Structure formats: C-alpha cells, structure tokens
C-alpha positions as CSV (number, residue, x, y, z in Angstrom):
1,X,108.8,26.9,59.8
2,X,105.4,26.8,61.4
3,X,103.5,23.7,62.5
4,X,100.6,23.2,60.2
5,X,99.0,19.7,60.7
6,X,95.4,20.9,60.2
7,X,95.8,24.2,58.3
8,X,93.1,24.9,55.6
9,X,91.2,21.6,56.1
10,X,88.2,21.7,53.8
11,X,84.7,21.6,55.3
12,X,83.6,18.0,55.3
13,X,80.5,16.1,56.4
14,X,79.9,13.9,59.4
15,X,76.7,12.1,60.3
16,X,74.9,12.6,63.5
17,X,71.5,10.9,63.6
18,X,69.6,12.4,60.7
19,X,71.6,15.6,60.7
20,X,74.6,16.5,58.7
21,X,77.2,18.7,60.4
22,X,80.2,20.6,58.9
23,X,83.5,20.0,60.6
24,X,87.2,20.2,59.7
25,X,88.9,16.9,59.0
26,X,91.6,15.9,56.5
27,X,90.9,13.4,53.8
28,X,94.2,12.0,52.5
29,X,95.0,9.5,49.7
30,X,97.3,6.6,50.6
31,X,100.3,6.8,48.2
32,X,98.2,9.1,46.2
33,X,95.2,7.1,45.0
34,X,96.5,3.6,45.5
35,X,93.3,1.8,44.9
36,X,92.2,3.6,41.8
37,X,93.4,1.0,39.3
38,X,94.2,3.8,36.8
39,X,97.4,5.2,38.2
40,X,100.4,3.5,39.8
41,X,100.8,4.4,43.5
42,X,103.3,7.1,44.5
43,X,103.2,8.8,41.1
44,X,102.2,12.3,40.1
45,X,99.2,10.8,38.3
46,X,98.1,9.1,41.6
47,X,98.6,12.3,43.5
48,X,96.6,14.3,41.0
49,X,93.8,11.8,41.1
50,X,93.5,12.0,44.9
51,X,93.1,15.7,44.7
52,X,90.5,15.3,41.8
53,X,88.5,13.0,44.0
54,X,88.2,15.7,46.7
55,X,91.0,14.8,49.1
56,X,92.8,17.6,50.9
57,X,96.1,15.9,50.0
58,X,97.9,12.6,50.2
59,X,100.5,10.5,51.9
60,X,103.7,9.4,50.1
61,X,106.9,7.5,50.8
62,X,110.4,8.7,50.5
63,X,113.6,6.7,50.2
64,X,117.2,7.6,49.4
65,X,119.2,6.6,46.3
66,X,122.9,5.8,46.5
67,X,123.8,9.3,45.3
68,X,121.7,10.9,48.0
69,X,118.5,11.9,46.2
70,X,115.2,11.5,47.8
71,X,112.8,9.6,45.6
72,X,109.2,8.5,46.1
73,X,108.7,4.7,46.4
74,X,107.2,2.5,49.1
75,X,109.3,-0.7,48.6
76,X,113.1,-0.8,48.9
77,X,113.3,-2.1,45.4
78,X,111.8,-0.8,42.1
79,X,111.7,-3.4,39.4
80,X,115.0,-5.3,40.0
81,X,116.9,-2.3,41.3
82,X,117.5,-1.7,45.0
83,X,116.9,2.0,45.5
84,X,119.7,2.4,48.1
85,X,122.3,1.0,45.7
86,X,121.0,2.8,42.5
87,X,121.6,6.3,41.3
88,X,118.6,8.5,40.8
89,X,119.4,8.9,37.1
90,X,118.7,5.2,36.7
91,X,115.3,5.5,38.3
92,X,113.6,8.0,36.0
93,X,110.1,6.5,36.7
94,X,110.3,7.5,40.3
95,X,109.3,11.1,41.2
96,X,111.9,12.9,43.3
97,X,111.1,14.4,46.6
98,X,112.0,17.8,45.2
99,X,109.6,17.5,42.3
100,X,106.7,16.5,44.5
101,X,107.2,19.4,46.9
102,X,107.6,21.9,44.0
103,X,104.4,20.7,42.4
104,X,102.1,20.1,45.3
105,X,103.2,22.4,48.1
106,X,100.9,25.2,46.9
107,X,97.8,23.0,46.5
108,X,97.7,20.1,48.9
109,X,98.3,18.8,52.4
110,X,101.3,16.5,52.4
111,X,101.9,13.5,54.7
112,X,105.6,12.9,54.0
113,X,106.5,9.4,55.2
114,X,110.3,8.8,55.6
115,X,111.0,5.1,55.1
116,X,114.7,5.3,55.8
117,X,117.1,7.5,57.9
118,X,119.4,9.9,56.1
119,X,116.7,11.9,54.3
120,X,116.0,14.3,57.1
121,X,118.4,17.1,56.3
122,X,117.5,17.1,52.6
123,X,113.8,17.2,53.4
124,X,114.3,20.0,55.9
125,X,116.2,22.1,53.3
126,X,113.4,21.5,50.7
127,X,110.7,22.4,53.1
128,X,112.4,25.7,53.8
129,X,112.0,26.5,50.1
130,X,108.7,24.8,49.5
131,X,106.7,24.8,52.7
132,X,103.2,23.3,51.9
133,X,100.7,26.1,52.1
134,X,97.8,23.7,53.0
135,X,99.8,22.0,55.8
136,X,102.0,19.0,56.2
137,X,103.3,16.4,58.6
138,X,106.6,14.4,58.5
139,X,105.7,10.9,59.5
140,X,107.6,7.6,60.1
141,X,107.4,4.2,61.7
142,X,111.0,4.8,63.0
143,X,111.3,6.9,66.2
144,X,114.9,7.6,65.4
145,X,114.0,9.5,62.3
146,X,111.4,11.6,64.2
147,X,114.0,12.4,66.9
148,X,116.5,13.5,64.3
149,X,114.0,15.7,62.6
150,X,113.1,17.2,65.9
151,X,116.8,18.0,66.5
152,X,116.9,19.7,63.1
153,X,113.8,21.8,63.6
154,X,111.4,21.5,66.6
155,X,108.7,23.5,64.8
156,X,108.1,20.8,62.1
157,X,105.0,18.7,62.8
158,X,105.9,15.1,63.3
159,X,103.7,11.9,63.2
160,X,104.4,8.4,64.5
161,X,102.9,5.7,62.3
162,X,101.7,2.6,64.2
163,X,100.6,-0.8,62.9
164,X,101.0,-2.7,66.2
165,X,100.3,-2.2,69.8
166,X,104.0,-2.3,70.5
167,X,104.6,0.6,68.2
168,X,101.6,2.5,69.6
169,X,102.9,2.4,73.1
170,X,105.7,4.8,72.2
171,X,103.5,7.8,71.1
172,X,103.5,9.6,74.5
173,X,107.3,9.7,74.7
174,X,108.1,11.2,71.3
175,X,108.0,14.8,70.2
176,X,105.1,14.3,67.8
177,X,101.9,16.2,67.1
178,X,100.1,13.4,65.3
179,X,99.5,9.7,65.9
180,X,99.0,7.9,62.5
181,X,97.3,4.7,63.6
182,X,96.2,1.7,61.6
183,X,92.4,1.3,61.6
184,X,92.7,-2.0,63.6
185,X,94.3,0.0,66.5
186,X,91.8,2.9,66.5
187,X,89.3,3.0,69.3
188,X,87.3,5.8,71.0
189,X,89.6,5.4,74.0
190,X,92.7,6.0,71.9
191,X,91.1,9.0,70.2
192,X,90.2,10.5,73.6
193,X,93.7,9.9,74.9
194,X,95.4,11.5,71.9
195,X,93.1,14.5,72.0
196,X,93.5,14.9,75.8
197,X,97.2,15.1,75.1
198,X,96.6,17.9,72.6
199,X,97.6,15.8,69.6
200,X,95.9,14.7,66.4
201,X,94.8,11.2,65.3
202,X,94.9,10.2,61.6
203,X,93.7,6.7,60.7
204,X,95.0,4.4,57.9
205,X,94.1,2.6,55.6
206,X,90.3,3.1,55.7
207,X,88.7,1.8,52.5
208,X,85.1,0.9,53.5
209,X,82.5,3.6,53.4
210,X,81.0,2.4,56.7
211,X,84.3,2.8,58.5
212,X,84.8,6.2,57.0
213,X,81.4,7.3,58.4
214,X,82.1,5.8,61.8
215,X,85.5,7.4,62.2
216,X,84.1,10.8,61.0
217,X,81.4,10.4,63.6
218,X,84.0,9.8,66.3
219,X,85.8,13.0,65.3
220,X,89.2,11.7,64.1
221,X,91.4,14.4,62.6
222,X,92.3,12.6,59.3
223,X,91.4,9.6,57.3
224,X,93.9,8.0,54.9
225,X,92.4,5.8,52.2
226,X,93.4,3.8,49.1
227,X,89.9,4.4,47.8
228,X,90.0,8.2,47.3
229,X,87.0,8.0,45.0
230,X,84.9,6.4,47.8
231,X,86.4,8.7,50.4
232,X,85.4,11.9,48.5
233,X,82.0,10.5,47.6
234,X,81.2,9.4,51.2
235,X,82.5,12.4,53.2
236,X,82.3,15.2,50.6
237,X,79.0,14.5,48.8
238,X,77.8,17.1,46.3
239,X,81.2,18.9,46.1
C-alpha cells in the first residue's frame, strides 16, 4: 500500500503580488461540506457537495459501533444513541466506513480521521480493497491510534491532528507524514519546520477567504474548510 498524501492534487491558484501562479495544494472539505447549510455533515450528500464545489476531497470521522462496524460520525452520540453501545443496524442514517471508501476511493482524496481506537484493523483491510486513487491520509488526535496503524502497515500515510500547543509538541516523535494543525497554531515557522522535516502541513478549519489566500501564499500543503463553496471560489476561480 503506497503512501499517497499528495497524489493527483489539482492545479490551484496562489497569489503573489499581481501574479497568479499554479501550484499543487489540496482543498478539503471539513466533514464534507459542513458549512453549506444544505447537507448534514459527514453524509454522502455533504461529501458530494465538497467535490462539486471543487475540492480535491474531504475529511470525515470514524467511530465504532458495539458490533464492530466503522460508521461515520463526529460526536460519540447520534440522536439519543451512544454509538459505541449501539448496533450499526440501529444507525441507518450514518454512512458506514465501507460505503464511503467504496463510493469515493476512485474519485477523491480522503482524510480519514479515527476518533476511537479499535478501528485500525478494519480500516486497514478496507484500504487494501479500496485504496483511494487520488490519495489519502489516516489522521487522529490520538498518538496511540497512529502508532497502532504504523504497526499494522508502515506504508500508510499518517497525520497527527493538533488543536493545542501540547498536542503539537509531539509531531516530531511520531511516525507521521502530515501535521494537521488548527489555524490558530499555524505560523510560517511551523510550516518551515514541517517542510524541513520532509513532512506536509494541512491546516483546519479555514473559513475566511483572506485566511485561505494567506495560507496559499505561504505554501501549505492542504486547507480544510467548512466553507467548501468559498474555498473553491477563492482558490479555484473559473474552474
């Protein structure tokens, strides 16, 4: 299974003075197109919308049901049901991990965020059958999940998600190819350090056009946004 964190990134636009320059960079929807208002986050409709808006792909969250099925949901509960204590058959509104990989592995870059331990082996088996053709990264806030996945397959691209300085301090010691940093943590210095280490930097959640342009100018490797309409309009004009 090859490492594909930037494969087939579409040509995008960055601003440099009065010039427009083409460069590879990933545009990713956060939980699909979370801020669209027309599709619930982490659904097939939201994923379709992110692609329609011109994103290369999207980020989505995976949890585990009590009968061991990976399902897509950010929160530990859905409605009044706790996902970890509920069978997948009782959560028909949640896409399964299998269904998302089957549908989107041929057409989009996938940032697969594992919210809980225990999904690693299942995801690894599914990736062997449905390896995303446009690239992917397995990401998590939890270093233990990343270390377990590295034990399963050292060729899978991994990403550490960071929302605090404490979390960010660990990126150098983990077997990752990508730092997924909150926009509040992202500086030119961090970008230089990550690139000097031969790794990629993705930034979340970037919803203002001015921030999108600034980060594109800096040369980040990916931008994750709730506002996929604005992201495509700002960085892929005239597509």
